NULUM-177854 format. One line per field, with one value per residue: residue in one letter; x, y, z of N, C-alpha, C, O in turn. Coordinates in nm, 3 decimals, decimal comma. Layout:
N
res = [a ...]
npx = [X ...]
npy = [Y ...]
npz = [Z ...]
capx = [X ...]
capy = [Y ...]
capz = [Z ...]
cpx = [X ...]
cpy = [Y ...]
cpz = [Z ...]
opx = [X ...]
opy = [Y ...]
opz = [Z ...]
//
This chain:
120
res = [m a l f e e l y g w c t s p i g w f e v g e v a l i g p e l v h e a m e k v r l i r e r l k t t q s q r k s y a d v r r k d l e f e v n d w v y l k i s p m k g v m r f g k k w k l s p h y v g p y q i l r r i d k v a y e l e l p s a l s p c]
npx = [0,085 0,052 0,194 0,032 -0,219 -0,274 -0,256 -0,472 -0,680 -0,768 -0,741 -0,861 -0,858 -0,655 -0,616 -0,558 -0,291 -0,120 0,017 -0,163 -0,224 0,000 -0,007 -0,177 -0,508 -0,559 -0,472 -0,219 0,004 -0,068 -0,180 0,045 0,217 0,067 0,064 0,334 0,365 0,201 0,342 0,578 0,476 0,384 0,627 0,770 0,600 0,623 0,893 0,895 0,717 0,857 1,082 0,968 0,861 1,091 1,204 1,011 1,012 1,258 1,225 1,020 0,906 0,841 0,607 0,577 0,414 0,422 0,254 0,124 0,247 0,223 0,012 -0,093 -0,416 -0,529 -0,765 -1,050 -1,186 -1,530 -1,740 -1,917 -1,951 -1,875 -1,674 -1,438 -1,389 -1,297 -1,379 -1,389 -1,118 -0,952 -0,981 -0,859 -0,626 -0,515 -0,568 -0,521 -0,262 -0,316 -0,324 -0,197 -0,376 -0,388 -0,245 -0,388 -0,352 -0,097 -0,108 -0,319 -0,458 -0,578 -0,707 -0,704 -0,963 -1,126 -1,452 -1,588 -1,539 -1,684 -1,910 -2,181]
npy = [-0,118 0,222 0,516 0,747 0,638 0,532 0,766 0,923 0,755 0,563 0,292 0,115 -0,126 -0,375 -0,597 -0,534 -0,478 -0,686 -0,936 -1,160 -1,474 -1,453 -1,437 -1,591 -1,518 -1,535 -1,511 -1,381 -1,296 -1,161 -0,926 -0,818 -0,782 -0,602 -0,382 -0,318 -0,237 -0,011 0,149 0,184 0,322 0,561 0,660 0,709 0,896 1,104 1,170 1,256 1,474 1,646 1,701 1,839 2,056 2,185 2,260 2,439 2,633 2,762 2,913 3,084 3,408 3,666 3,923 4,258 4,567 4,925 5,221 5,437 5,301 5,158 4,913 4,614 4,473 4,153 3,970 3,752 3,634 3,591 3,343 3,430 3,693 4,014 4,226 4,372 4,443 4,235 3,894 3,567 3,365 3,573 3,766 3,999 3,922 4,071 4,399 4,753 4,997 5,051 5,277 5,232 5,304 5,262 5,038 4,748 4,493 4,235 4,123 4,256 4,532 4,866 4,995 5,259 5,265 5,307 5,455 5,294 5,033 4,989 4,800 4,863]
npz = [0,000 -0,078 0,077 0,073 0,046 0,296 0,444 0,352 0,403 0,218 0,212 0,450 0,577 0,727 0,572 0,308 0,317 0,277 0,059 -0,160 -0,021 0,134 0,412 0,680 0,787 1,054 1,397 1,626 1,493 1,264 1,367 1,496 1,276 1,125 1,299 1,297 1,032 1,029 1,209 1,062 0,838 0,960 1,057 0,818 0,697 0,882 0,852 0,582 0,597 0,771 0,615 0,399 0,537 0,638 0,396 0,299 0,501 0,474 0,247 0,307 0,385 0,613 0,578 0,653 0,684 0,686 0,807 0,557 0,349 0,021 -0,109 -0,284 -0,323 -0,270 -0,449 -0,479 -0,753 -0,834 -0,974 -1,260 -1,179 -1,271 -1,164 -1,175 -1,439 -1,617 -1,703 -1,566 -1,653 -1,725 -1,534 -1,290 -1,026 -0,833 -0,711 -0,716 -0,661 -0,306 -0,031 0,299 0,585 0,864 1,106 1,217 1,331 1,350 1,095 0,984 0,822 0,769 0,478 0,236 0,050 -0,269 -0,336 -0,512 -0,442 -0,215 -0,007 -0,014]
capx = [0,000 0,128 0,179 -0,079 -0,342 -0,297 -0,274 -0,605 -0,779 -0,824 -0,741 -0,877 -0,848 -0,519 -0,610 -0,497 -0,149 -0,044 -0,006 -0,255 -0,160 0,123 -0,023 -0,309 -0,581 -0,590 -0,358 -0,157 0,109 -0,129 -0,192 0,180 0,269 -0,008 0,112 0,467 0,349 0,147 0,454 0,667 0,409 0,387 0,766 0,805 0,522 0,682 1,018 0,861 0,658 0,961 1,165 0,894 0,848 1,219 1,220 0,920 1,050 1,373 1,180 0,911 0,949 0,732 0,588 0,514 0,405 0,410 0,153 0,156 0,298 0,126 0,004 -0,197 -0,517 -0,559 -0,909 -1,091 -1,296 -1,642 -1,791 -2,033 -1,953 -1,774 -1,660 -1,317 -1,370 -1,280 -1,455 -1,338 -0,973 -0,880 -1,007 -0,737 -0,616 -0,472 -0,610 -0,454 -0,222 -0,390 -0,240 -0,231 -0,410 -0,343 -0,219 -0,481 -0,289 0,027 -0,135 -0,442 -0,435 -0,689 -0,664 -0,785 -1,024 -1,215 -1,594 -1,636 -1,521 -1,765 -2,008 -2,318]
capy = [0,000 0,346 0,597 0,840 0,564 0,527 0,902 0,972 0,657 0,490 0,151 0,116 -0,261 -0,430 -0,706 -0,483 -0,451 -0,807 -1,000 -1,273 -1,597 -1,425 -1,457 -1,637 -1,408 -1,563 -1,518 -1,257 -1,253 -1,062 -0,800 -0,765 -0,737 -0,481 -0,273 -0,280 -0,162 0,120 0,224 0,220 0,426 0,686 0,708 0,764 1,019 1,208 1,210 1,332 1,603 1,733 1,747 1,941 2,174 2,257 2,319 2,554 2,736 2,836 3,004 3,170 3,533 3,742 4,057 4,356 4,696 5,041 5,319 5,514 5,216 5,127 4,769 4,561 4,395 4,027 3,945 3,621 3,655 3,498 3,297 3,502 3,832 4,092 4,345 4,448 4,464 4,113 3,783 3,431 3,346 3,699 3,860 4,025 3,861 4,179 4,533 4,855 4,995 5,130 5,325 5,182 5,413 5,228 4,897 4,696 4,379 4,199 4,097 4,325 4,673 4,942 5,054 5,367 5,209 5,398 5,432 5,189 4,904 4,979 4,692 4,913]
capz = [0,000 -0,084 0,199 0,062 0,066 0,440 0,493 0,319 0,442 0,104 0,245 0,595 0,628 0,722 0,476 0,187 0,337 0,254 -0,070 -0,154 0,021 0,209 0,555 0,721 0,848 1,194 1,486 1,673 1,401 1,174 1,440 1,517 1,147 1,088 1,385 1,248 0,908 1,066 1,267 0,952 0,759 1,037 1,061 0,687 0,678 0,967 0,787 0,462 0,636 0,827 0,504 0,325 0,622 0,639 0,262 0,289 0,598 0,424 0,142 0,355 0,446 0,673 0,524 0,741 0,619 0,773 0,767 0,436 0,242 -0,084 -0,126 -0,372 -0,252 -0,339 -0,456 -0,529 -0,847 -0,822 -1,103 -1,309 -1,133 -1,343 -1,081 -1,206 -1,582 -1,696 -1,650 -1,563 -1,644 -1,747 -1,427 -1,212 -0,894 -0,743 -0,752 -0,637 -0,520 -0,208 0,079 0,432 0,676 1,000 1,131 1,317 1,395 1,282 0,953 0,944 0,794 0,713 0,352 0,180 -0,070 -0,339 -0,309 -0,601 -0,376 -0,092 -0,021 -0,028]
cpx = [0,090 0,100 0,058 -0,213 -0,375 -0,328 -0,417 -0,714 -0,841 -0,831 -0,745 -0,860 -0,704 -0,506 -0,540 -0,348 -0,061 -0,076 -0,098 -0,177 -0,035 0,109 -0,164 -0,378 -0,617 -0,460 -0,299 -0,046 0,057 -0,138 -0,054 0,237 0,198 0,039 0,249 0,457 0,292 0,258 0,549 0,607 0,414 0,527 0,806 0,727 0,581 0,812 0,990 0,805 0,763 1,054 1,096 0,879 0,978 1,245 1,134 0,962 1,166 1,328 1,071 0,970 0,826 0,727 0,520 0,522 0,388 0,296 0,208 0,228 0,186 0,130 -0,104 -0,289 -0,546 -0,708 -0,933 -1,209 -1,404 -1,695 -1,916 -2,042 -1,841 -1,758 -1,542 -1,287 -1,358 -1,355 -1,375 -1,186 -0,895 -0,901 -0,880 -0,742 -0,570 -0,524 -0,536 -0,355 -0,308 -0,298 -0,290 -0,257 -0,364 -0,325 -0,310 -0,417 -0,161 0,006 -0,262 -0,414 -0,564 -0,638 -0,757 -0,840 -1,114 -1,361 -1,651 -1,626 -1,605 -1,874 -2,150 -2,342]
cpy = [0,124 0,428 0,688 0,769 0,554 0,665 0,950 0,868 0,581 0,341 0,140 -0,022 -0,311 -0,544 -0,661 -0,459 -0,569 -0,862 -1,120 -1,399 -1,576 -1,461 -1,508 -1,526 -1,435 -1,557 -1,384 -1,207 -1,145 -0,926 -0,736 -0,709 -0,609 -0,362 -0,226 -0,199 -0,023 0,207 0,272 0,331 0,559 0,745 0,772 0,891 1,133 1,260 1,298 1,469 1,697 1,784 1,857 2,069 2,254 2,323 2,444 2,667 2,821 2,943 3,100 3,297 3,607 3,881 4,144 4,491 4,804 5,129 5,402 5,432 5,191 4,977 4,733 4,473 4,270 4,002 3,804 3,642 3,549 3,465 3,375 3,647 3,907 4,225 4,432 4,451 4,339 4,000 3,654 3,427 3,476 3,800 3,879 3,955 3,962 4,311 4,633 4,930 5,087 5,164 5,269 5,301 5,385 5,077 4,850 4,584 4,346 4,177 4,166 4,475 4,736 5,015 5,167 5,318 5,313 5,361 5,322 5,050 4,890 4,873 4,741 4,975]
cpz = [0,000 0,042 0,191 0,080 0,214 0,495 0,469 0,343 0,326 0,132 0,397 0,657 0,621 0,622 0,348 0,199 0,301 0,115 -0,051 -0,120 0,103 0,356 0,581 0,798 0,994 1,273 1,519 1,580 1,306 1,241 1,459 1,386 1,101 1,170 1,340 1,120 0,935 1,124 1,158 0,866 0,831 1,041 0,929 0,657 0,759 0,905 0,666 0,497 0,692 0,717 0,426 0,405 0,624 0,504 0,249 0,383 0,550 0,326 0,186 0,415 0,498 0,613 0,628 0,672 0,724 0,723 0,653 0,329 0,141 -0,109 -0,229 -0,289 -0,333 -0,334 -0,508 -0,623 -0,831 -0,960 -1,140 -1,266 -1,203 -1,269 -1,122 -1,355 -1,666 -1,627 -1,665 -1,560 -1,658 -1,635 -1,342 -1,076 -0,789 -0,799 -0,664 -0,720 -0,433 -0,092 0,211 0,523 0,819 1,010 1,243 1,398 1,317 1,131 0,905 0,933 0,744 0,591 0,312 0,046 -0,137 -0,311 -0,399 -0,538 -0,249 -0,112 -0,045 -0,164]
opx = [0,191 -0,004 -0,011 -0,310 -0,491 -0,414 -0,476 -0,830 -0,956 -0,918 -0,643 -0,849 -0,638 -0,394 -0,469 -0,284 0,061 -0,184 -0,111 -0,076 0,032 0,204 -0,259 -0,312 -0,699 -0,353 -0,324 -0,006 0,129 -0,106 -0,038 0,298 0,261 0,052 0,278 0,531 0,333 0,267 0,596 0,678 0,446 0,544 0,868 0,781 0,588 0,837 1,053 0,842 0,760 1,100 1,158 0,883 0,976 1,302 1,180 0,949 1,173 1,385 1,033 1,070 0,721 0,829 0,417 0,622 0,345 0,249 0,327 0,266 0,068 0,238 -0,195 -0,245 -0,583 -0,771 -0,848 -1,320 -1,373 -1,695 -2,010 -2,132 -1,724 -1,820 -1,547 -1,171 -1,406 -1,390 -1,304 -1,128 -0,784 -0,845 -0,803 -0,849 -0,586 -0,524 -0,494 -0,365 -0,365 -0,207 -0,411 -0,171 -0,309 -0,382 -0,309 -0,428 -0,122 0,093 -0,309 -0,355 -0,649 -0,538 -0,874 -0,774 -1,172 -1,390 -1,753 -1,697 -1,596 -1,925 -2,233 -2,452]
opy = [0,129 0,412 0,707 0,831 0,566 0,681 1,012 0,891 0,539 0,272 0,156 -0,033 -0,290 -0,584 -0,740 -0,422 -0,555 -0,837 -1,174 -1,429 -1,674 -1,509 -1,471 -1,449 -1,362 -1,593 -1,285 -1,091 -1,051 -0,824 -0,615 -0,602 -0,519 -0,251 -0,106 -0,102 0,073 0,326 0,385 0,423 0,661 0,867 0,878 0,985 1,246 1,380 1,402 1,569 1,816 1,898 1,958 2,179 2,376 2,432 2,545 2,784 2,940 3,052 3,188 3,294 3,608 3,948 4,107 4,525 4,777 5,114 5,435 5,487 5,203 4,919 4,813 4,407 4,278 4,012 3,745 3,666 3,430 3,548 3,384 3,718 3,868 4,325 4,554 4,461 4,339 4,008 3,634 3,483 3,486 3,909 3,785 3,933 3,938 4,333 4,602 4,927 5,185 5,088 5,259 5,389 5,473 5,000 4,907 4,582 4,422 4,210 4,138 4,536 4,670 5,087 5,168 5,329 5,398 5,249 5,263 4,959 4,787 4,857 4,664 5,022]
opz = [0,070 0,106 0,291 0,122 0,254 0,580 0,557 0,306 0,335 0,079 0,463 0,779 0,520 0,591 0,286 0,101 0,294 0,061 0,059 -0,183 0,137 0,417 0,512 0,868 1,051 1,223 1,451 1,587 1,273 1,181 1,441 1,385 1,045 1,117 1,344 1,101 0,869 1,093 1,162 0,826 0,769 1,031 0,928 0,597 0,711 0,907 0,648 0,435 0,663 0,724 0,392 0,349 0,614 0,499 0,194 0,348 0,581 0,321 0,109 0,487 0,434 0,599 0,683 0,609 0,836 0,610 0,652 0,226 0,174 -0,128 -0,256 -0,195 -0,450 -0,228 -0,574 -0,578 -0,816 -1,051 -1,061 -1,311 -1,194 -1,306 -1,106 -1,394 -1,779 -1,509 -1,762 -1,468 -1,608 -1,639 -1,325 -1,020 -0,669 -0,921 -0,553 -0,843 -0,480 -0,059 0,234 0,538 0,885 0,932 1,352 1,521 1,229 1,051 0,794 1,022 0,684 0,597 0,349 -0,057 -0,070 -0,269 -0,365 -0,579 -0,182 -0,223 -0,093 -0,192]
//
């Protein structure tokens, strides 16, 4: 069984972990062998996840902005709504730039938005 099958629960029965005719389905040996395979799967998943995390952490950078900086606003275009001039694949993913008026939190800012973007 592949690791991702166990991770996403595609194969929930220990029967699928063994080849046909490889092991009898009765006895404590089956339970012990299944527990060993689960331990091995968890160990390999942990190793893979830690490798990917260390790879991602090296390339991640924290962004912080100051008051009066100019930033672009990331938007999520909705299907069938033409708010920023283009529709579907050609719609913009960022609009702006807009000026930061004040900092609310570490990642939250108040922007000076035009009246066209007001919800009302």
